[in-house]
N, C-alpha and C positions, 0 to 999 in steps of 0.2 A: 449517564445523563450529561448533557452539555454543562460545562462550567462557565461558558460565556457565549453569548450570541450578540453580535452588534453589526451595525452598518459601518461604513468607512469613516464617518466623521466623528470626532470626539466632541465633547461640549465646547471646546475652544475652537472648533472648526478644523483642527489639524487632522490629517488623514493618517490614522494609525490603528493597529489592532489592540485589543484589550485582553487582559488576563493571560499573558504569556506565562509559560511554565517557569518555575523558579530554576535558577542555575544550580547544577549539582557539582560544579567544579570549583576548587579553591585555587586553581592555577591563575597566575597573574596575567593580565592582558598585555598584548604587545601594543606598540604605538598604533593609534587609530582605533583602539577598542577591541582588536582581535585577540583571541586567546593564543598564547604561545603553545604550539602543538606538542612539543616534547613534555613540557610541564603538565599540560592537560592530560596526556596519555598516562603519565606516571600516576597522577592523582586519580584518574578514572579507574585504572587497573587496581590501585590500592583499595578503592571502595568496593570493587568487585570481589577481591580476595576476602574482604570482611564479610560480604554477603554470602559467599560460598561457604565459609567456615560456619557462619550462623545457621545456614540451611542444613548442612551436614550434621551439626550438633542437634538441631531440632529433630531431624528424621531419625538419627541414631537413638535418641531418647525415646521417641515414639515406638521404634522397633523393639527395644528391649522391654518396654512396658507391655507391648502386645505379646512378646515372646513369653513373658512371665504368666500372662493371662491364659496362654495356650499351652502351658507346660504339661498339662495332662494329655496332650495330643502331639507327641514328638514327631510324628510323620507329617504333620500339617505344615511345619516350617519348610520342609523339603518340597512339598507339593506347591506351596505358594511361591517359592523361589523358582521352581521350574516353570510355573505358569508365567511369572514375571519375565523371565528370560525369553520365553517363546513369544510373549506378547510384544516385547521390544523388537524382536527380530522379524516379526510378521508384517511386512510392508506390502501395500498394494498400490497400483496406479490410481491416482485420483480421477474421478469421473465428473462429467456435467450431470446435473440433476434435472434441470428444467428442459422440457422438450424444445428442440431447435433443429434448424436445417442449415446446411452450409450454402451461403449465398455467393461466396467468392473464395477461391483457393489459390494460394501461391506456395512456393516451396518453404517459406518461413512463417507464413501467417494464414489463418483461416478467418473469414468473416462469418460469424454465426448469427442467424436471425431467430430471435426469441419471440417474435410477434405471433400471437395466436391468430388463427384464421379469421375469427369474427372481428378482429381489430385492425386488419390490414388496410382498411379504407378510413380509419379514424382521422378526424381533422386535428391532428396533433403533430408537431414537428418531431421527426424521429430522433432517437437518442443513441449515441454510440459510446460504449464503455471501452476504455483502454486499460487493461489490467497491468499490474506490475510486470516488469521483465527483468527478473533478478535470479535466474536459475531455478525457478519453481513454475509449476503449472498455472496457467491462466484461470483455472477453475476456482481460485480463491474468491472470485466475484460471484460464484455459485457454490459456495463452500459445502453446504449440506442442505437437505430439504428444510431444516429448521433455521438455517442461517444463510440467507442468499441475498446479496446486494441486488442482484438482478430482479429477484422476485419483489423486493421492496420497491425498486424503481418502477417496475411495471404496475404494481398495486397503487402507486401514487398518481396514476393516470397517464404516465408516459408509456403507452401501450405499444407503440411502434419502437421496439427495442432490439438493439444489435450489440454484439461485443466482438472484439478481435481476440483471437486465440493464437498466442505466440507459440510456434512449433519449436521443438528441440532443434538446435543447430546440428548440422551434419557436415561432412567434408564438402558436399556440394554447395552449402550455404554459408561457408566460413567467411566469404568475402562480401556478404550482404552489408550494406552501408546505411547511414542515416537517411540518405536519399531514397533508398528502397522502402524504408519504414514510412517515411512521409508520403511516398507515392501510394502505398497500399491504403493508408488512411484516406487519401484523396479519392482513390478508386472506390473505396467503400462508401464514402459520403455521396459521391455522384450516383452510385447504384441505389442509395437510399432516397434519392430525390434531389440532391444538390445542396442541401443545407441541413445541419444537425446540431443537436445539443451534444457537446463533448464532455465526457466524464473521465478524468484521468487520475488513476491511483498510483502514487509513488512515481516510478519511472514513467509510467503512462501519463503522469501529470506534466512532467517537463516536455515530453513528446507532444502532448496535446497543446501545450503553450507555444512551442516552436511552430507547430502546424497553424495554430490560430494567428500567429504573427505573420506568417507567409500567405495565409488564405483567409483573411478576416471575413470576407464575404460569404464563406461557407459555414461559419460558426454562429449559431443562434445564441447559445449560452456556453460558458466555460466553467466547469466545476472541477476543482482540484482538491484531492485528499492526500495528505502526507506527502506532498510533492516537493522535492527540493528545487527551488528556483534560484535562490541565492545560496550556493553550495557552501559558502564560507561563513554564513551567519550562525549565531547560536553556538551552543556547546555540542559539537558533533564529533564522535570518535572517528567516523569515516572521513570527515573533512580533515581532521587533525592528522590522521595517519597518512592520508594522501598527500597533504602538504609537506609532511616530514619526509616521506619516501620519495615522492617525485621531486621535491625541492633539493634532495641530496643526490639522487641517482637518475633523475629524469624518468623516462618511460621504460627504461631497461627492465626493471622487475616485472612490469605488466606484460611486456612483450615476451619475456621468458615464460610466464605462466601460459600465455596463449600458444607459444611454440610447443610447450609440453603437452598441451591439449590438442595437438594436431591442427592448429589454426583456429581453434575455438577456446573460449574461456570455459573451463570445466565447471559444471554446476556444483560438483562436489566441493570444489575450492570455494565457491561463493557460500555454500552452506557452512563450511568450516569457519569462514570469516564471520558469518552471522552468529554462530555459536560462541566464538571467541569474544565477541563484543559483550555478550551477557551470558557467561557460562553458568551463572547461578540459575537462570531459567531452565537450561538443559538439565542440570543436576536436580533441581526441584521437581521437574516434570517426571523424571524417572523414579525418584524416591517416593513421590506421591502415588505413582502407579503401584509400587510395592505395597504401600500402606492401604491402598484401596483396590487391590487386585481381585477381591471377591465382590466388588460393587460393579455390576454390569453397566450401569449408567456412566460411571467414571471411566471404565475401560473403553466404552464405545466413544466417548468424547476424546479420550487419549488417542485411540486408533485413527479417528477421522483427522485429527490434527497432524499426527506423525506421518500418515499417508501423504498428506499434502507437503509437509515440511521436509521430509527426508527423501521423497521421490523427486530427485533433481533432474534438470535438463540443462544442456550446454547453451551458451550464448554465442552468436556469431562473433568471431575474433575481431574482424575489422570494425564492426559496430561498437564492440566493447572498448577497444583502444581509442576510438574517436571520442566516446563519451568521457572516458577517464581524462584524456588530455584537455578537451575543450570545456568540459563542465566541472568535473570533480577537481581538477588541478587548477586550470586557468580561469574558471568561473566566467566564461565569456557570455553566457546568456544574460546574466543580470547586468553586466557592465556595458552591454551594447556592442561588443566587438565580434559576436558570433556571426559567421557566414555559412551558408549551405549552397554549394554549387555556385559560388560567387554572389549569391543574393544575401544582403544583410538581414538578420533576424531582429527586427525592431519591435519590441513589445508594445511600443506606443501605438502600433497599428491595431491593437486589440481594443475594441470599444464596446464589446457586447457585455451583458451582465456577467459578473465574476463572483463565484461562490467558492469559499475556501473552508476546508475542515482540517484542523490540526488536532494532534493528540497531546493531552497534558503531560503524559509520561513517555512521549515518543523519543527514543534515544537514537533512532535512525535518521529521522527528519525533524529536528526541533522546530517549533512553531515559527520562529523568525525566518527560517529558510523558506517557508511557504508564504507567509504574510508579506514578504518583501515584494511579491508580485504586484500588490496594489499600488505601489509607488511608481511603477513603470508603465502601467497600462493607461489608456485614455478613457476608460469606462467612467461614467459619471459616478460621483461618490455615493449617491442614493442607490445605485445598482451594484455596489460591492458589499458582500456579506462575509463576515468572519464568524467562525464557530470553533470553539475548542471543546472537544469531547473528552470525557474522562476515560482515556484509553491509551494504550501503547501503540506502536506502529501497526502491527498486524490487526489489532483490534479495531482500527479505523475501517477496515475493509470487510472483516468477517465477524467482528465481535457483536454479540446480540444486543448489548446496551447501545452501542453506536447505531446499529441498524434499527432499533426500536425508537430511539429518542432524538438522534441527530440527523440521520439521512432523510426521514420523512419531512422534516422542516425544510431542508434544502431543496428536496425534489418537488415539494409543493410550490416553492418559489419558481423553480424551473418550469413547472407545469403552467404557472401563470403567464410565463413568457412564451408559451408554446402552443396556445390555442386561441381561436378567435374570441372576441369579447363576449358574444352570446354564450359560448361554452363556459367561460369563466363564471358568468352569472348563474348558470344552471347547475354547475357542479360545485357543491359546497366544500369549503376547506376542511371542515370537521369530518365529513364523510370520507374524503380522500385520506385524511390522516389516520382515521380508524382502520381503513382498508389496508394502508401500507404497514401499520403497526401489526395487524393480524398476519401479515405475510411472514413475520418472524416469530418463532415460538417464544413464549414467556420463559426466561431462564429460571425464575423462582429460586429454589435451593439446589439446583443441579450443580454438582461439583465442578469447579473450574479447573482448567488445565493451564499451567503457567506457559506463556508464549512470549517470544521476544517482542 
């Protein structure tokens, strides 16, 4: 459930977010309030080591207690171990679950139409979802039949629904650039009717923001979830490591990674980086699988997550190097110096309703990185919404708590900006909220799978 929901104005009239997550670093700040990257990384990794040791100790104790209880069945331990190893190794390609059709195809992206036949003429502004683009499948927005961001959005009344599907990079697409990504968004929106609600998750969020700044007339509302806009704000291990590495060696290490990947950023390298940021989550997930290997519900939840998380895809090299230099390192989007094909990307051009969802335990995109967007857009204060979910980074997009408690509230607001006034009066908020909540299964006591 959300820990905070607010509009942009504080009681004093100051525009600022509420309930930001507490800092987890004891590193001293640099001048200007920024965290010293080296000290932050040392502190962060020390905390991680402690967490890893704690988790291993907990799991080891549980294992030996279980072994003693099973001492009368000596072959059972071998069976469970073999089943554990085979389950960890059995990975499958993630799939889309909602019925859809391809409305536009390019070598690096597909536009998928999730609009049901009976809703194609609905008087509602179409919605386009931009999934993350970080070495994993875009299916995270349709994660499972029980946990689907797309199903929730559609159930909230935004029935004309589309999503971009980022395809794995190949030798032929290694030179795809930011211009190509923005162009496919523009082609998609024009195909959808010329104006759309944009929903951007993580990398899809900053991409949606850049597009909205360049084409404000095509964006009806802008919803950002876990999206880094000010890449240097908050306590972020990615920002700290990028500032330290790029500040010392420039772009050389990143270019070397791309060269080693044949011109693309290997998805396997991105996965390794994610795991290294929170190794305790990886260790905990595997050890909990061993503890619950005979629980089919837990095993199935584990399998669905691992299939998505471990089945990686490469990122176009030219695009990856552009975003590292311009966004991760030089932070040009928030400071107003970003240009695309000679055009300045001015966030002040964005004046549509802005909705933002951050995670209280998001270590990839701390809330200040996202909420910084509010100070740069021209959207009226009453049309800016902040929401902080009780979730980590991935939980914002596929976690059942966020999908049941946070997304319905945001999409209900988007719906209100997307239909004619008579439709607003005829469709009650309560009925839409119940419908959208039903689109996601009640988690109840289902075993959870630790995720980054």
